[in-house]
VOGU-937859 format. One record per atom (N, C-alpha, C): y, x, z; residue number from 0. Coordinates in pm, 1 decimal, padded with zeros to 6 digits. Each point is the difference from the previous one (the first is absolute). Layout:
BEGIN
py px pz seq
Y X Z NUM .
...
END
This chain:
BEGIN
py px pz seq
-00119.5 00084.3 00000.0 0 .
00119.5 -00084.3 00000.0 0 .
00124.6 00088.0 00000.0 0 .
00099.7 -00040.8 -00077.1 1 .
00124.1 00075.8 -00004.9 1 .
00066.0 00002.7 00138.1 1 .
00064.9 00112.4 00029.5 2 .
00067.3 00012.1 00129.2 2 .
00129.9 -00079.9 00002.7 2 .
00052.0 -00033.7 -00115.9 3 .
00122.5 -00080.4 -00007.9 3 .
-00011.7 -00095.0 -00117.5 3 .
00092.7 -00093.4 -00009.8 4 .
-00013.6 -00103.8 -00102.2 4 .
00136.5 -00053.0 -00040.1 4 .
-00000.3 -00085.5 -00101.1 5 .
00123.4 -00051.1 -00062.0 5 .
-00003.1 -00152.0 00001.3 5 .
00103.0 -00059.2 00057.7 6 .
00008.3 -00145.8 00015.0 6 .
00129.7 -00049.1 -00062.6 6 .
-00008.2 -00107.2 -00078.5 7 .
00118.1 -00061.0 -00061.7 7 .
00017.2 -00142.0 00052.2 7 .
00119.9 -00030.7 00047.8 8 .
00034.1 -00135.8 00041.8 8 .
00067.7 -00073.0 -00115.3 8 .
-00038.0 -00126.3 -00019.8 9 .
00054.2 -00081.2 -00108.2 9 .
00038.2 -00138.2 00052.6 9 .
00084.9 -00068.5 -00076.1 10 .
00040.5 -00136.2 00034.4 10 .
00134.4 -00031.7 -00061.8 10 .
00031.1 -00127.6 -00009.1 11 .
00131.2 -00037.1 -00050.6 11 .
00105.1 00035.0 00105.0 11 .
00125.7 -00006.2 -00037.7 12 .
00108.1 00040.4 00089.0 12 .
-00001.0 -00084.2 00128.3 12 .
00022.1 00067.1 00112.1 13 .
00003.7 -00070.4 00127.7 13 .
-00135.8 -00024.4 00062.3 13 .
-00105.0 00061.3 -00055.2 14 .
-00134.7 -00027.1 00050.4 14 .
-00032.0 00072.8 00129.8 14 .
00083.3 00095.6 00038.9 15 .
-00023.6 00070.8 00124.7 15 .
-00068.2 00134.8 -00017.6 15 .
00004.2 00055.0 -00121.7 16 .
-00065.7 00127.4 -00025.8 16 .
00054.9 00112.4 00087.8 16 .
00131.9 00008.5 00009.5 17 .
00061.5 00109.3 00076.5 17 .
-00044.9 -00002.3 00145.7 17 .
-00007.4 -00118.8 00056.4 18 .
-00046.4 -00013.4 00138.8 18 .
-00142.5 00048.3 00014.0 18 .
-00085.6 -00038.4 -00094.4 19 .
-00141.1 00038.1 00008.8 19 .
-00021.0 00148.5 -00027.3 19 .
00081.1 00058.1 -00087.2 20 .
-00006.1 00144.9 -00020.9 20 .
00028.5 00071.5 00132.2 20 .
00103.1 -00044.5 00069.8 21 .
00038.1 00061.8 00127.8 21 .
-00111.1 -00015.3 00103.2 21 .
-00056.1 -00121.5 00012.2 22 .
-00103.8 -00024.9 00100.2 22 .
-00126.7 00079.6 -00030.4 22 .
-00038.1 00006.9 -00128.1 23 .
-00119.8 00075.5 -00036.7 23 .
00021.6 00149.2 00021.8 23 .
00118.2 00048.0 -00031.9 24 .
00030.5 00141.7 00021.9 24 .
-00015.9 00035.9 00147.1 24 .
00048.9 -00086.9 00088.3 25 .
-00012.4 00024.9 00143.6 25 .
-00146.8 00006.5 00042.5 25 .
-00080.7 -00091.4 -00052.0 26 .
-00141.3 -00003.6 00040.3 26 .
-00077.4 00119.9 -00055.4 26 .
00028.5 00037.5 -00123.0 27 .
-00068.6 00115.1 -00058.1 27 .
00040.6 00128.5 00071.6 27 .
00126.0 00009.1 00037.3 28 .
00047.3 00118.4 00073.0 28 .
-00067.8 00008.5 00135.9 28 .
-00011.7 -00114.7 00066.9 29 .
-00069.3 -00003.1 00128.8 29 .
-00146.1 00038.7 -00014.4 29 .
-00058.4 -00026.9 -00117.9 30 .
-00140.2 00035.9 -00026.1 30 .
-00016.0 00146.8 -00037.8 30 .
00112.0 00073.5 -00005.2 31 .
-00007.2 00142.6 -00023.6 31 .
00022.6 00044.8 -00142.3 31 .
00044.3 -00090.1 -00087.2 32 .
00024.4 00036.1 -00139.1 32 .
00146.5 00037.9 -00021.9 32 .
00022.6 00090.8 -00091.8 33 .
00135.1 00029.1 -00046.9 33 .
00033.1 -00098.0 -00111.4 33 .
00109.6 -00072.1 00013.6 34 .
00033.0 -00107.8 -00093.1 34 .
00133.6 00027.5 -00067.9 34 .
00000.5 -00021.0 -00131.3 35 .
00123.5 00010.1 -00078.8 35 .
00025.9 -00136.0 -00063.0 35 .
00117.8 -00056.5 00025.2 36 .
00034.9 -00130.1 -00057.1 36 .
00102.6 00017.8 -00111.2 36 .
-00011.4 -00084.9 -00101.5 37 .
00088.5 00008.1 -00114.8 37 .
00014.0 -00138.8 -00061.6 37 .
00077.6 -00011.7 -00108.0 38 .
00023.9 -00131.7 -00058.3 38 .
00039.1 00012.9 -00146.9 38 .
-00007.9 -00111.5 -00070.4 39 .
00047.7 -00010.8 -00137.7 39 .
00091.9 -00121.7 -00010.4 39 .
00110.5 00011.2 -00077.0 40 .
00048.8 00119.7 -00067.6 40 .
00023.7 00111.9 00100.4 40 .
-00013.4 00125.7 -00046.8 41 .
00017.5 00113.3 00088.8 41 .
00148.9 00026.6 00023.2 41 .
00025.6 00097.7 00084.3 42 .
00137.2 00044.5 00023.0 42 .
00040.7 00108.2 -00099.4 42 .
-00087.1 00031.1 -00095.3 43 .
00031.3 00099.8 -00101.4 43 .
00098.4 -00052.8 -00102.6 43 .
00039.0 00084.6 -00096.3 44 .
00102.3 -00040.0 -00097.6 44 .
-00038.9 -00120.1 -00084.3 44 .
-00125.8 -00009.3 -00040.0 45 .
-00042.4 -00115.9 -00080.7 45 .
-00002.4 -00125.4 00086.7 45 .
-00049.8 00013.9 00121.5 46 .
-00001.5 -00113.5 00091.6 46 .
00138.4 -00052.5 00030.1 46 .
00097.5 00091.5 00007.7 47 .
00138.1 -00043.3 00027.3 47 .
00056.7 -00080.9 -00116.6 47 .
-00038.3 00035.5 -00121.6 48 .
00042.3 -00080.1 -00115.8 48 .
-00057.4 -00141.5 00010.5 48 .
-00127.7 -00008.8 00036.5 49 .
-00064.4 -00132.1 00015.5 49 .
00072.1 -00081.1 00107.3 49 .
00032.5 00063.2 00111.1 50 .
00069.1 -00070.5 00108.4 50 .
00138.6 -00048.9 -00044.7 50 .
00067.1 00079.3 -00081.1 51 .
00129.9 -00041.9 -00052.9 51 .
-00014.3 -00122.1 -00090.9 51 .
-00107.8 -00004.8 -00076.6 52 .
-00024.9 -00116.4 -00086.4 52 .
-00030.3 -00123.0 00085.4 52 .
-00083.4 00016.8 00101.3 53 .
-00036.5 -00112.5 00086.5 53 .
00120.6 -00058.1 00072.7 53 .
00094.5 00087.3 00037.5 54 .
00116.6 -00045.5 00075.5 54 .
00116.7 -00037.3 -00091.3 54 .
-00027.6 -00007.3 -00131.8 55 .
00096.1 -00046.1 -00101.0 55 .
00115.4 00097.3 -00024.0 55 .
-00017.9 00126.9 00042.6 56 .
00102.0 00100.3 -00031.3 56 .
-00017.5 00053.2 -00142.7 56 .
-00119.9 -00019.9 -00055.1 57 .
-00029.8 00035.2 -00138.6 57 .
-00076.3 -00114.7 -00063.5 57 .
-00001.9 -00003.5 -00132.0 58 .
-00079.4 -00098.9 -00071.9 58 .
-00106.8 00070.8 -00080.9 58 .
-00116.4 -00063.5 -00013.0 59 .
-00107.0 00057.4 -00081.2 59 .
-00096.7 -00109.6 -00040.9 59 .
-00059.0 00016.0 -00116.3 60 .
-00103.9 -00090.6 -00049.7 60 .
-00126.1 00016.1 00086.0 60 .
-00079.9 -00107.6 00007.5 61 .
-00124.0 00004.9 00078.8 61 .
-00092.7 00110.7 -00049.8 61 .
-00000.8 00025.9 -00130.7 62 .
-00085.0 00106.3 -00053.5 62 .
00047.5 00136.8 00048.2 62 .
00131.0 00016.5 00009.8 63 .
00055.4 00124.5 00053.2 63 .
-00037.8 00016.7 00146.5 63 .
00010.2 -00107.8 00076.1 64 .
-00035.9 00004.7 00142.0 64 .
-00147.1 00038.6 00016.2 64 .
-00085.5 -00059.6 -00081.9 65 .
-00143.4 00032.1 00007.1 65 .
-00023.7 00147.7 -00027.8 65 .
00070.5 00053.8 -00099.6 66 .
-00013.6 00141.4 -00032.7 66 .
00051.7 00090.6 00110.0 66 .
00109.6 -00040.5 00063.7 67 .
00053.9 00077.9 00111.2 67 .
-00099.4 00005.3 00116.4 67 .
-00066.6 -00111.0 00026.5 68 .
-00099.6 -00000.3 00106.7 68 .
-00116.8 00092.5 -00031.6 68 .
-00041.4 00003.0 -00126.9 69 .
-00107.9 00091.8 -00039.3 69 .
00041.2 00143.9 00031.8 69 .
00123.3 00037.4 -00038.4 70 .
00048.5 00135.6 00022.7 70 .
00017.0 00029.3 00148.9 70 .
00057.6 -00094.4 00073.2 71 .
00021.6 00018.9 00143.8 71 .
-00133.8 00016.2 00071.5 71 .
-00099.3 -00077.2 -00041.2 72 .
-00132.3 00006.3 00064.7 72 .
-00068.5 00133.5 -00027.8 72 .
00011.2 00049.2 -00121.3 73 .
-00060.3 00129.7 -00030.1 73 .
00066.3 00111.1 00081.0 73 .
00131.7 -00005.3 00012.3 74 .
00067.6 00098.9 00084.1 74 .
-00039.6 -00017.6 00145.9 74 .
-00017.3 -00124.2 00042.2 75 .
-00044.6 -00029.4 00136.5 75 .
-00134.0 00068.0 00027.3 75 .
-00087.5 00000.0 -00098.0 76 .
-00131.1 00062.1 00014.1 76 .
00005.6 00151.9 -00011.4 76 .
00075.8 00049.9 -00097.8 77 .
-00012.6 00138.2 -00043.5 77 .
00108.1 00094.2 00051.7 77 .
00102.8 -00054.1 00064.7 78 .
00108.3 00085.5 00048.6 78 .
-00056.7 00111.6 00088.6 78 .
00040.3 00123.6 -00029.1 79 .
-00058.8 00114.7 00068.7 79 .
00055.0 00021.1 00140.5 79 .
00107.3 -00072.0 00033.6 80 .
00057.7 00011.7 00134.6 80 .
-00057.4 -00104.6 00094.7 80 .
00004.3 -00126.5 -00041.9 81 .
-00044.3 -00107.1 00089.8 81 .
-00082.8 -00106.0 -00072.2 81 .
-00066.9 00037.2 -00108.1 82 .
-00082.6 -00095.7 -00073.3 82 .
-00122.3 -00043.2 00079.9 82 .
-00052.3 -00116.3 -00032.3 83 .
-00114.9 -00055.0 00072.8 83 .
-00120.4 00093.5 -00009.8 83 .
-00027.7 00051.5 -00119.9 84 .
-00115.9 00088.4 -00015.2 84 .
00015.0 00126.4 00085.2 84 .
00120.7 00053.5 00007.1 85 .
00023.3 00118.6 00084.3 85 .
-00022.7 -00033.1 00147.0 85 .
00050.0 -00116.1 00043.1 86 .
-00015.9 -00038.7 00140.4 86 .
-00147.6 -00021.5 00034.3 86 .
-00075.9 -00058.4 -00091.9 87 .
-00143.5 -00016.6 00024.1 87 .
-00069.0 00135.4 00008.7 87 .
00037.6 00093.0 -00088.1 88 .
-00057.1 00134.6 00003.2 88 .
00031.8 00070.8 00131.6 88 .
00115.6 -00031.2 00057.1 89 .
00040.0 00060.6 00127.3 89 .
-00069.3 -00065.1 00119.9 89 .
-00079.9 -00103.5 -00025.7 90 .
-00077.3 -00062.6 00106.4 90 .
00059.0 -00126.4 00057.9 90 .
00110.7 -00047.0 -00055.6 91 .
00060.5 -00122.9 00049.5 91 .
-00075.7 -00122.9 -00052.3 91 .
-00009.6 -00101.8 00083.5 92 .
-00030.1 -00134.3 -00049.1 92 .
00132.2 -00058.2 -00047.7 92 .
00001.2 -00051.8 -00122.4 93 .
00124.1 -00047.0 -00060.9 93 .
-00000.5 -00152.5 -00007.4 93 .
00110.1 -00060.8 00043.6 94 .
00019.5 -00144.6 -00010.1 94 .
00124.1 -00023.3 -00085.0 94 .
-00013.4 -00078.4 -00105.8 95 .
00115.0 -00032.9 -00082.7 95 .
00030.5 -00149.5 00004.3 95 .
00126.6 -00030.5 00009.3 96 .
00049.9 -00137.4 -00012.0 96 .
00024.7 -00022.8 -00149.2 96 .
-00096.8 -00056.0 -00067.3 97 .
-00007.2 -00028.8 -00143.8 97 .
-00058.1 00117.2 -00078.6 97 .
-00082.2 -00039.9 -00100.3 98 .
-00058.6 00095.5 -00094.6 98 .
-00016.3 -00076.3 -00131.5 98 .
-00097.1 00034.1 -00083.0 99 .
-00000.2 -00058.8 -00134.4 99 .
-00030.7 -00149.3 -00004.9 99 .
-00064.1 -00057.8 00103.4 100 .
-00017.8 -00145.6 00000.3 100 .
00135.4 -00071.2 -00005.3 100 .
00102.7 00061.2 00058.3 101 .
00133.1 -00060.5 -00005.1 101 .
00051.7 -00005.9 -00143.1 101 .
-00023.8 00105.4 -00076.7 102 .
00040.6 -00003.9 -00141.1 102 .
-00075.2 -00109.1 -00074.5 102 .
-00130.4 -00007.7 00023.2 103 .
-00078.6 -00103.7 -00067.8 103 .
00057.6 -00137.8 00029.3 103 .
00030.9 -00026.2 00126.9 104 .
00042.0 -00133.8 00042.1 104 .
00143.9 -00031.0 -00038.1 104 .
00089.5 00097.5 00015.7 105 .
00142.3 -00026.3 -00021.3 105 .
00041.8 00011.7 -00146.7 105 .
-00064.8 00089.0 -00076.2 106 .
00040.7 00014.6 -00139.4 106 .
-00070.7 -00096.4 -00094.0 106 .
-00123.8 -00036.9 00031.3 107 .
-00077.2 -00080.4 -00096.0 107 .
00048.5 -00143.6 -00018.8 107 .
00079.5 -00059.6 00090.7 108 .
00058.5 -00129.4 -00036.0 108 .
00098.8 00009.7 -00116.7 108 .
00046.3 00121.9 -00030.6 109 .
00101.5 00019.8 -00103.0 109 .
-00053.6 00071.4 -00123.2 109 .
-00122.9 00050.8 00008.9 110 .
-00058.0 00073.2 -00112.7 110 .
-00151.8 -00001.3 00012.8 110 .
-00068.5 00053.5 -00097.9 111 .
-00145.5 -00008.9 -00005.8 111 .
-00065.8 00078.0 00113.8 111 .
-00088.0 -00066.4 00074.6 112 .
-00066.5 00062.4 00113.9 112 .
-00081.4 00121.6 -00043.0 112 .
-00071.5 -00011.6 -00111.2 113 .
-00083.0 00111.8 -00044.4 113 .
00084.5 00123.5 -00028.8 113 .
00121.4 -00021.6 -00052.8 114 .
00089.2 00113.9 -00025.1 114 .
00037.7 00066.7 00131.5 114 .
00032.6 -00081.2 00099.6 115 .
00041.5 00055.3 00129.4 115 .
-00115.0 00079.5 00062.5 115 .
-00120.5 -00053.9 -00005.8 116 .
-00115.7 00071.2 00055.0 116 .
-00022.9 00130.6 -00074.2 116 .
00006.4 -00004.6 -00133.1 117 .
-00021.8 00120.5 -00079.1 117 .
00110.2 00103.3 00025.6 117 .
00124.4 -00046.4 00014.3 118 .
00111.5 00091.7 00024.3 118 .
-00016.0 00073.5 00133.1 118 .
-00066.3 -00063.4 00094.9 119 .
-00022.2 00060.9 00130.9 119 .
-00138.7 00063.0 00013.7 119 .
-00072.0 00009.5 -00110.4 120 .
-00139.0 00046.4 00007.2 120 .
-00010.8 00145.0 00044.9 120 .
00097.9 00082.8 -00034.3 121 .
-00006.5 00139.1 00043.7 121 .
00010.3 00010.3 00151.6 121 .
00089.0 -00080.0 00059.1 122 .
00009.1 -00002.1 00146.8 122 .
-00131.2 -00045.7 00061.5 122 .
-00060.4 -00103.7 -00058.7 123 .
-00127.0 -00050.8 00052.8 123 .
-00110.0 00105.2 -00011.5 123 .
00001.6 00076.8 -00109.2 124 .
-00101.0 00105.5 -00016.6 124 .
00023.6 00114.3 00097.7 124 .
00125.9 00030.4 00025.5 125 .
00032.3 00106.7 00094.8 125 .
-00039.7 -00037.0 00141.8 125 .
00025.3 -00124.8 00039.4 126 .
-00026.2 -00039.1 00138.2 126 .
-00002.4 -00151.1 00015.7 126 .
-00116.2 -00051.4 00034.3 127 .
-00010.9 -00140.1 00040.6 127 .
00002.3 -00006.2 00152.9 127 .
00062.6 -00102.4 00055.7 128 .
-00002.5 -00012.5 00146.1 128 .
-00142.2 -00018.2 00051.9 128 .
-00027.2 00057.8 00115.6 129 .
-00126.6 -00029.7 00067.4 129 .
-00002.0 -00146.0 00042.9 129 .
00119.6 -00055.9 00024.0 130 .
00011.3 -00141.8 00032.8 130 .
00138.7 -00049.8 -00038.1 130 .
00004.5 -00111.1 -00075.5 131 .
00123.4 -00074.1 -00024.0 131 .
00003.7 -00115.0 00099.8 131 .
00109.1 -00014.8 00071.4 132 .
00014.1 -00108.9 00097.2 132 .
00106.1 -00096.3 -00052.2 132 .
-00043.3 -00120.3 -00035.1 133 .
00092.7 -00100.5 -00051.9 133 .
00030.7 -00101.3 00109.9 133 .
00126.9 -00009.3 00039.0 134 .
00043.8 -00095.8 00102.2 134 .
00054.9 -00122.1 -00072.9 134 .
-00066.3 -00112.0 00015.4 135 .
00033.6 -00119.4 -00078.2 135 .
00090.3 -00094.7 00078.1 135 .
00115.4 -00031.4 -00059.2 136 .
00085.8 -00106.1 00051.3 136 .
00043.0 -00087.6 -00117.4 136 .
00048.7 -00118.0 00031.0 137 .
00048.7 -00090.0 -00104.8 137 .
00136.2 00047.0 -00050.4 137 .
00035.3 -00033.0 -00124.1 138 .
00134.5 00033.0 -00049.1 138 .
00110.1 -00063.5 00084.8 138 .
-00026.3 -00119.6 00053.4 139 .
00099.7 -00066.8 00083.9 139 .
00026.8 00079.6 00127.9 139 .
-00107.5 00051.0 00060.6 140 .
00018.0 00083.1 00119.3 140 .
00073.2 00129.0 -00035.2 140 .
-00031.6 00056.0 -00116.1 141 .
00067.2 00121.4 -00045.5 141 .
00150.7 -00021.1 -00009.3 141 .
00041.1 -00105.4 -00067.1 142 .
00142.5 -00029.2 -00016.4 142 .
00066.6 -00022.6 00135.2 142 .
-00068.3 -00072.1 00089.1 143 .
00054.6 -00027.6 00132.8 143 .
00022.6 00130.5 00076.1 143 .
-00096.7 00090.0 -00004.5 144 .
00013.8 00127.7 00070.6 144 .
00108.3 00086.6 -00063.8 144 .
00008.0 -00000.1 -00132.0 145 .
00101.0 00080.2 -00068.2 145 .
00140.9 -00049.8 00032.5 145 .
00016.4 -00131.9 00004.2 146 .
00131.4 -00056.1 00030.5 146 .
00043.4 00032.6 00143.0 146 .
-00096.6 00010.7 00089.3 147 .
00031.5 00032.2 00139.4 147 .
00026.5 00148.4 00019.8 147 .
-00063.7 00083.3 -00082.9 148 .
00005.3 00142.9 00025.2 148 .
00090.5 00079.7 -00091.9 148 .
00055.2 -00064.9 -00103.2 149 .
00078.4 00074.8 -00097.9 149 .
00133.9 -00067.3 -00025.4 149 .
00098.2 00079.5 -00037.8 150 .
00130.1 -00055.1 -00037.6 150 .
00008.1 -00025.3 -00150.3 150 .
-00094.9 00058.5 -00076.8 151 .
-00001.6 -00020.8 -00144.6 151 .
-00144.1 -00009.1 -00048.3 151 .
-00019.8 -00064.5 -00112.2 152 .
-00133.2 -00020.4 -00056.7 152 .
-00016.2 00090.8 -00121.1 152 .
-00114.8 00068.4 -00008.0 153 .
-00023.7 00094.7 -00107.6 153 .
-00057.3 -00068.6 -00123.3 153 .
-00021.5 00080.8 -00103.7 154 .
-00031.4 -00048.0 -00134.5 154 .
-00115.0 -00100.3 -00005.6 154 .
-00112.7 00032.1 00061.5 155 .
-00119.2 -00083.9 -00014.5 155 .
-00011.3 -00109.7 00105.8 155 .
00098.9 -00009.8 00088.3 156 .
-00015.8 -00083.5 00117.9 156 .
00051.7 -00142.2 -00020.6 156 .
-00064.2 -00071.4 -00091.6 157 .
00023.7 -00143.0 -00017.2 157 .
-00131.1 -00073.3 00025.8 157 .
00009.7 -00126.1 00037.4 158 .
-00120.2 -00076.5 00033.6 158 .
-00097.6 -00003.9 -00117.3 158 .
00051.0 -00028.2 -00119.1 159 .
-00087.1 -00009.5 -00117.1 159 .
-00068.8 00133.1 -00028.6 159 .
00076.6 00108.2 00005.4 160 .
-00059.5 00129.9 -00030.9 160 .
-00100.5 00041.7 00106.2 160 .
00031.0 -00025.4 00127.4 161 .
-00093.1 00037.3 00105.8 161 .
-00130.1 -00078.7 -00010.1 161 .
00006.8 -00124.8 -00045.8 162 .
-00122.6 -00076.9 -00023.2 162 .
-00081.2 00063.4 -00112.1 162 .
00068.1 00039.4 -00106.5 163 .
-00069.2 00066.4 -00110.9 163 .
-00063.6 00131.5 00044.9 163 .
00073.3 00075.7 00082.0 164 .
-00051.1 00127.8 00048.1 164 .
-00122.0 -00020.5 00089.2 164 .
00007.3 -00098.1 00089.6 165 .
-00115.3 -00028.5 00086.4 165 .
-00121.4 -00038.1 -00083.9 165 .
00019.8 -00083.8 -00101.3 166 .
-00110.1 -00038.1 -00088.2 166 .
-00059.2 00122.0 -00069.9 166 .
00086.8 00091.4 -00042.7 167 .
-00046.4 00119.7 -00069.3 167 .
-00077.5 00091.7 00093.6 167 .
00043.2 00008.5 00125.5 168 .
-00076.2 00079.9 00096.0 168 .
-00144.6 -00047.4 00005.4 168 .
-00018.9 -00130.3 00013.6 169 .
-00136.1 -00051.0 00009.4 169 .
-00075.3 00017.0 -00132.0 169 .
00070.9 -00010.1 -00110.9 170 .
-00063.2 00021.5 -00130.4 170 .
-00052.7 00143.4 -00012.5 170 .
00082.4 00097.3 00036.0 171 .
-00042.5 00139.8 -00017.8 171 .
-00102.0 00041.4 00106.4 171 .
00009.6 -00055.9 00119.8 172 .
-00101.3 00028.8 00102.0 172 .
-00136.5 -00047.5 -00048.7 172 .
-00005.2 -00117.4 -00060.9 173 .
-00126.4 -00051.0 -00055.7 173 .
-00043.4 00083.6 -00119.5 173 .
00094.6 00033.4 -00087.0 174 .
-00030.6 00076.3 -00121.0 174 .
-00058.3 00137.1 00032.1 174 .
00050.5 00063.0 00105.2 175 .
-00037.5 00138.5 00031.2 175 .
-00091.6 00009.3 00122.5 175 .
-00067.5 -00108.0 00033.4 176 .
-00079.3 -00002.0 00123.5 176 .
-00115.5 00099.4 -00000.5 176 .
-00045.5 00041.3 -00118.9 177 .
-00107.6 00098.5 -00006.8 177 .
00052.6 00142.8 00012.8 177 .
00129.0 00018.0 -00021.4 178 .
00058.3 00134.4 00000.8 178 .
00080.8 00029.0 00125.8 178 .
00056.1 -00103.1 00059.9 179 .
00092.5 00018.3 00111.8 179 .
-00053.9 -00065.2 00126.7 179 .
00021.8 00067.6 00111.2 180 .
-00036.4 -00056.2 00129.5 180 .
00124.3 -00066.0 00060.1 180 .
-00007.3 -00129.9 00025.3 181 .
00117.0 -00075.7 00044.0 181 .
-00033.6 -00082.1 00124.5 181 .
00084.4 00009.0 00100.0 182 .
-00004.9 -00088.8 00115.3 182 .
00115.7 -00097.8 -00012.3 182 .
-00029.9 -00129.7 00000.2 183 .
00103.7 -00103.7 -00002.7 183 .
00013.7 -00056.3 00141.2 183 .
00121.7 00004.0 00052.2 184 .
00024.3 -00051.5 00134.5 184 .
00111.6 -00104.6 -00004.0 184 .
-00006.4 -00095.4 00090.5 185 .
00091.7 -00114.1 00001.7 185 .
00129.8 00038.2 00071.2 185 .
00108.2 00007.6 -00076.3 186 .
00128.7 00038.4 00056.3 186 .
00064.5 -00106.5 00086.6 186 .
-00059.3 -00120.2 00006.8 187 .
00049.7 -00103.1 00091.0 187 .
-00031.4 00032.7 00145.7 187 .
-00099.3 00084.3 00021.3 188 .
-00039.7 00033.3 00136.2 188 .
00102.2 00093.5 00064.8 188 .
-00013.3 00016.3 00129.9 189 .
00091.9 00087.5 00071.8 189 .
-00021.0 00144.3 -00044.6 189 .
00104.1 00083.6 00010.7 190 .
-00017.1 00141.5 -00035.4 190 .
-00115.0 00066.1 00074.6 190 .
-00019.2 -00035.6 00126.4 191 .
-00107.4 00060.1 00079.2 191 .
-00137.1 -00040.5 -00053.4 191 .
-00014.7 -00127.2 -00039.0 192 .
-00127.7 -00047.3 -00054.1 192 .
-00031.8 00069.3 -00131.5 192 .
00100.0 00010.7 -00087.1 193 .
-00019.3 00067.8 -00128.4 193 .
-00035.3 00146.3 00022.9 193 .
00073.1 00064.8 00090.7 194 .
-00025.4 00140.5 00029.2 194 .
-00141.0 00022.0 00051.0 194 .
-00048.2 -00088.8 00085.5 195 .
-00135.5 00013.0 00053.6 195 .
-00104.8 -00018.0 -00108.8 195 .
00024.1 -00094.8 -00091.4 196 .
-00094.3 -00020.2 -00110.8 196 .
-00007.5 00125.4 -00087.5 196 .
00117.1 00055.6 -00030.7 197 .
00004.3 00122.4 -00080.7 197 .
-00069.0 00114.6 00072.9 197 .
00026.5 00013.7 00128.0 198 .
-00059.2 00109.4 00076.5 198 .
-00152.3 -00012.2 00007.7 198 .
-00049.2 -00121.6 00017.4 199 .
-00144.4 -00020.4 00004.9 199 .
-00065.7 00045.0 -00130.2 199 .
00064.8 -00032.5 -00111.4 200 .
-00053.3 00039.3 -00130.5 200 .
00001.4 00151.7 -00015.3 200 .
00112.3 00061.4 00032.7 201 .
00014.1 00144.3 -00020.6 201 .
-00086.9 00078.5 00097.6 201 .
-00005.7 -00042.9 00124.2 202 .
-00081.5 00073.2 00097.5 202 .
-00148.1 -00008.8 -00035.6 202 .
-00042.9 -00115.8 -00051.1 203 .
-00140.3 -00015.3 -00041.8 203 .
-00031.4 00087.6 -00121.7 203 .
00089.3 00000.6 -00097.3 204 .
-00027.6 00066.5 -00127.5 204 .
00031.1 00149.1 00000.6 204 .
00096.7 00042.5 00080.9 205 .
00047.1 00138.6 -00008.9 205 .
-00011.8 00076.8 00130.2 205 .
00051.5 -00057.4 00108.3 206 .
00006.5 00076.4 00124.2 206 .
-00137.7 00027.4 00056.0 206 .
-00084.0 -00104.6 00012.0 207 .
-00134.3 00019.2 00055.1 207 .
-00085.7 00084.6 -00092.8 207 .
00015.3 -00022.9 -00130.4 208 .
-00076.9 00079.7 -00094.8 208 .
00042.8 00145.5 00004.6 208 .
00128.6 00022.1 00026.1 209 .
00054.9 00135.8 00007.7 209 .
-00060.7 00076.2 00117.8 209 .
-00020.4 -00071.4 00109.4 210 .
-00054.0 00065.5 00119.0 210 .
-00151.7 -00003.1 -00001.6 210 .
END
């Protein structure tokens, strides 16, 4: 069994991914693992362009956005300073808030899903998550949480689009069920309940096997 592993959190906006990343990091650290947390879009130059588009400081076609994510993700993996592959080689367990499932779900309502999957195929070949964790909430709950927690709404954060994205998540999870390991958890539950469900899965599959 590998001494460390790679976990990707997924979900529509407001699903509670950031909270669960923090809670899982604490539990893995307590279990004696070195943990590196990261996110997409990254804080790198390509990721900053994406963030500017999302916050309406720049405009871009959906195809351009999809291409930017492909580039940002490859740099996220391959960067020689803080790339995911380097961190794994250094012995860290890596947790990312979003990975290529987000591209599949968010870009495919606007363009062909097969194109999006193929465009991200190099990232998938370089590194598949040991576990994708999808936190499921309704689009209505997403909008409610976003309105409470934000002063502005980003590019994809409309009720109609979030419904399309949620549908696409389930479509690609079913489509790739033979290739990807996915845990689906109910985001309606309390953060503690969700965290415990995730921990039970990870401790059974990785921690106990590791020891």
